[in-house]
N, C-alpha and C positions, 0 to 999 in steps of 0.2 A: 492882204488884210489887216486891220492892227486890231480889231478881239477891241476896241473903243467906243462906248456910247457915243452916238454924237455930241451930245454938248459939249465935251473933251475939248472940242479942237475949237470950243469960241474961249477958252479961258484963254486967259492972260499972260500964266507959264507954262509951262510941258508938267501936266501932273510924274510927285515923283512916284518911282517906282519901285514895287511891293517888296517889303521887307520882308523876304521868304525864309531867313532863318540861313546860319550858316551852309555853306554850302561843302558836302563830307564825299564830294564825285572826283575819282580820279579816271579820268577817262585817257583810254587808249587810243582816239583818232579826235580831232578836233568836231565841236559842232558849230552847223551852218546856222549864219542868222536869221535863219527862217525855223530852223529847230529850237533854237532860244528864246527868239520870238513867242513863239507857242508857247514854249515852259512858259514861260511869267506871265502870259498870259492866264494858263491854269490857275498856278499858284498864285496871283493875284485873283483867281474866280472864288477860289475855295479858301484863300483866306480871308476873304468879306463872307462867306456862306457862314467858316467859324463865327467874327463874329458878330452874327445873327443868333448865332444858336447862342454863341456865348452870354447876350445882353435875355436870352431868355430863361437861363439859370440862374443867374441875376437876380433877377424880379419871384424868382423861386425860391420859396424861404427854407421849404424840404431838399434842396441842393444842396448838397458837400463839396468841401475843397478836399482832393484827392490826395493822402498824403502821401501814395509812393511815386507821384510826377517829380522827377528832380531828389530821389532818394536816396540813388544811387553814383557812386565817386568809380571811376575808369583804371584806376591799382587796385580794384577788389579783384580777388578768384573770382574765376570766370566759372568753375563747375560753384561752386558756392552763389556768384551771383544769378544763374542755371535755376538753380534749386528755390529762390526767394521766389521768381518768373515762376517757375512750375505750383508753387504754393500757394503765391496767390491765384492763380490759377486752376488751381483743386487739381491737379492735370500729379500721377501718382505715377512710378515706374522706369524703366528704362529706355523697353521696348513700346511704349505707350504709341507711338505714331501707326508699328503695326497694324490697331484693332481696328479699323478704317476698311470697307473693301475697297473703296478708289481715291484716290490725294483728291480728289473735287470734297469728298466726305469729311477729309482731315480738317480744309482749309476752313468747311461750313462750319466743325464744330470750334476749333481755333479763334474764328474770328465769333461765334458765339458769346467762348467762354474773356474773348478781350472785350466785347461791348456791354458782356455783365459788370463789367470796373467801371462801366462811365464815358468809354472810349467809342468814338464815330469811326466806323469803318469803312472808307470811300470806295470804289473802284473807279479807277480813275485814268484813262489816256487818251482821252482827245478833247476840244471842246463843243464836241455837238457831231460831230461824222467823221467817215472812214480820212475824208479831203485834211484833219485837223489833225491827226495821232503825230505822234510821238515819240518813240524808240525807246525800248528797255535800254539802248545804251547813251539814251540824253540822261534818263533820270528810271529807277527803277518801283523809287515807291522816296515818299516823304512826310514828318512830321510835323502838328506844331503842337511844340509840349509846354499845352495851359494847363491847368491844375486845375477848371473848372470844367474847360470846354476840349479835350481833348481830342484830335486830329488826327487819322492815319489814311494814307491816298499811298491807294498797289494800284501799280502800272498793269492796268488789265489788256496791254498791249504784247506782255509779257506774256511766257508758255504758261499755260493756269499751274501746272504742276510746280511751277517758284513761286506762284502765290505765297504758299507759308512760310516758305523761308521769307523772303520781302515782310510779312508780316510780322512776326517776330524778328526782325532786325527793326524792324520800326518801332515794334515794341518795348525794345530797351531803349530806342533813344528817348522814351516819353521817362522812362525809368533816371537813364544820365540826367534828362530835362536839355535835350540838345534839341531844339527846333532846328527843318534844313531839310536839302533835299540829299537823295542816295542813290547809287547809279549800279554797277555789278562790283563785286568784291574782287581783293586781289590778294597776292601771297608776295607783293614785292615789303620788305621795313618800311611802318610808316618811320617818319621824318618831323612831320607836324604834330601838333596840338589836335587840330582835325582828322586827319589821317589817324591818329591814336585809338580819337572817341569810335570811326571807323571801323576800325580791326577790333574795338571792346566788342561793339556790336554786334558786329559777325563773325566770332569769337564766342559769346555767350549765346547767338541766337540758334547757333549752329548743334553747341551744348545741348539749350533746351530741346532743339527735335531730335540729334543724334547724339547721344550724348559716349563720353569716355567707356560707362563700366559695358556699354553693349557693344561695344569694337575690341574689346581684351582679343579675340580671337581676332583679331585677325593682322595676321604678319608685314612684316615692308614688304615691299612690292618694290622688283627693278627693271618688270617688263612691261608694257603699257598693254599685250593682250592681255596680262594674267591682270590687271590695275581696271582693263573694261569688264572682265567677267566680275571682279567682285563687288564692282561700282556700278552696275546694270542688276545686280544680282543686291543687295542694297534698296535702288529704289523701288523696284519692283514688289519688298517684304515688307519695306517702310513710308512708301510713298511719298515718295522725297524726288526732290529730282536730280539727276544724276552729276549737273553741273555741280549743285552744293554739296557731295557727296565726295565730289572730287576735290571740295575747298575743303573741305573736314578731315581727309585720309593727308590728303599736305599741310597741313598743321599741326597733324597728330605725329607726322615725319614715316606714316606710311608709304605715302612715296616722296618722290621728290620732286623740286619741282619743274624740270624736262617734261617730264611724265606728264604732273599738270596742265604745265600750258597744252603740250598737244594732246590731251585730253578736252581741256576747256576748247581748245580750235576745234577740232572733232566735232562736240555736242554743240559750240555756237551754229556750223556751219548745215548742220543736220538738222535745228532748228528752225535757219531758214528757206531750207526745202518744205518738212510739214507746214510752215506759216505762208508760202505761195500756193504750194494746192489745196490748204488752207482756202486761200481765197478765192480759186479760181473752184473749189464746190460750192463757196456762199453763192459765187453770179452764178452757177449752173442750178442752183434750189432757189424756190418761192417758197421755200416751210419756213418752219425755227419758231422761236418760241416770239411772243406778243411782242409788242415794245413797253405794255406796264411790265411785266413777266423781269423783260431784260432793266430794265429803270430799277425797279426795283430792289434786283439782286446788286444792282454797282452801286445803288444810297444803301442799304444796308437795313435791319432790321432799327436799330440805335433813331438815326436821326429822324428814322419814316415817325412812331413811335412818340418820340418829341413832339414833331411838328401835330402830328395827331394830339396828341392829348390838346394842346395848348391852343389847337385849331376847335377844340370838341367845349372848352371853358373860354369860345372869344378871344382868347387872351394875343390872338392871332391873325390877322388879315387872310386872306387867300394871294395876295399881293405876294409882302412878304414869305408867305410862305413856300410859292413859288422860288423864291429869290435863294431860297436855301436850299430848295432839293432841285435848286434848276433844271426847271421845264417852266411851263407857262401855267398863267392861273386859273383855264380851265381845266388842266389836265391834273390838278391835284386832289381833286375827289376822288376818278375815278383810279388814280394810283394807289390814294390809303385806305380805297375799297374792299382790294386784293391781300392786305394786310393785315394776320390774325391778332384778333383781340381792339380792332379800330373798327370801327361800326361809322360807314360812311354816311349813312342816312341821315345821322344825329349831327352831323358837322354843318356849321350857319351854308348856307347859301352865299356862293362864290359873288363879288363885286359885277355889273355890268362892268 
């Protein structure tokens, strides 16, 4: 499948590839042509949706440019950069991630704080069905560092507990002004500008979620079982993924690269087992959230409210709204009716 409109095949020349920004990924395994094609199609779709959202905001007299986009340099002090972002998000304390009942609660609150800044946060990991799912090994997230309509995409095929770190990482990309695609973090020494940008974003995001001050009581560990125990305890207490905590401990010198590599391999293999079990449970179950509940969660409140507001003001057609939201026109109103603060009955009638 090419995931292109039929009209594209009648053009005189092939369409140009989407400008997806920089490729910040350091991949341990080659990516297949199919996976690359799926990623290209996903990026093309999200960039088109971001363009439409930006058009709306350009026509909005109250819309303001976001001064924090492209306001940070990658040679800044890591702790100072993380503190700047925490201040912007109105987050205080070194152990703030411990104040949530579940990892999902941490992600939802972090997403809400980020969206309140004027950033659109979407969960997308396929092109509409599980047949087009894109592994987290291919991409974990990407960002569009636009100062009017910045977008962050988190790959929802990844473990849910890993979403908060990906979200924080892509947020740093916006502060740096670096549009592009990211993958799993690496502890290899960066050699290029892109690798230095990615290292900075990983280090600031991990400092944001797990500060240096909060880890002062953790000593250097030379035994992998000791490291597993410490990581597991921190993960449960802080609502963060074990792989992210292992990365943080390695960067702080609490474990060496050999132990980190062993931990990373262990967590990756365990995640593959969990995912396979989850797929089998899903096939056996007829329950679960409705289509619209799932879709709202993936789209996020910021994008839904932007579309709902402009529809109410008759500044947007249902066809364009559907393009922005990635649904069919007749699904727009049912989707918006379930969003707090949007009264679907006041929306204009959809076009036939």
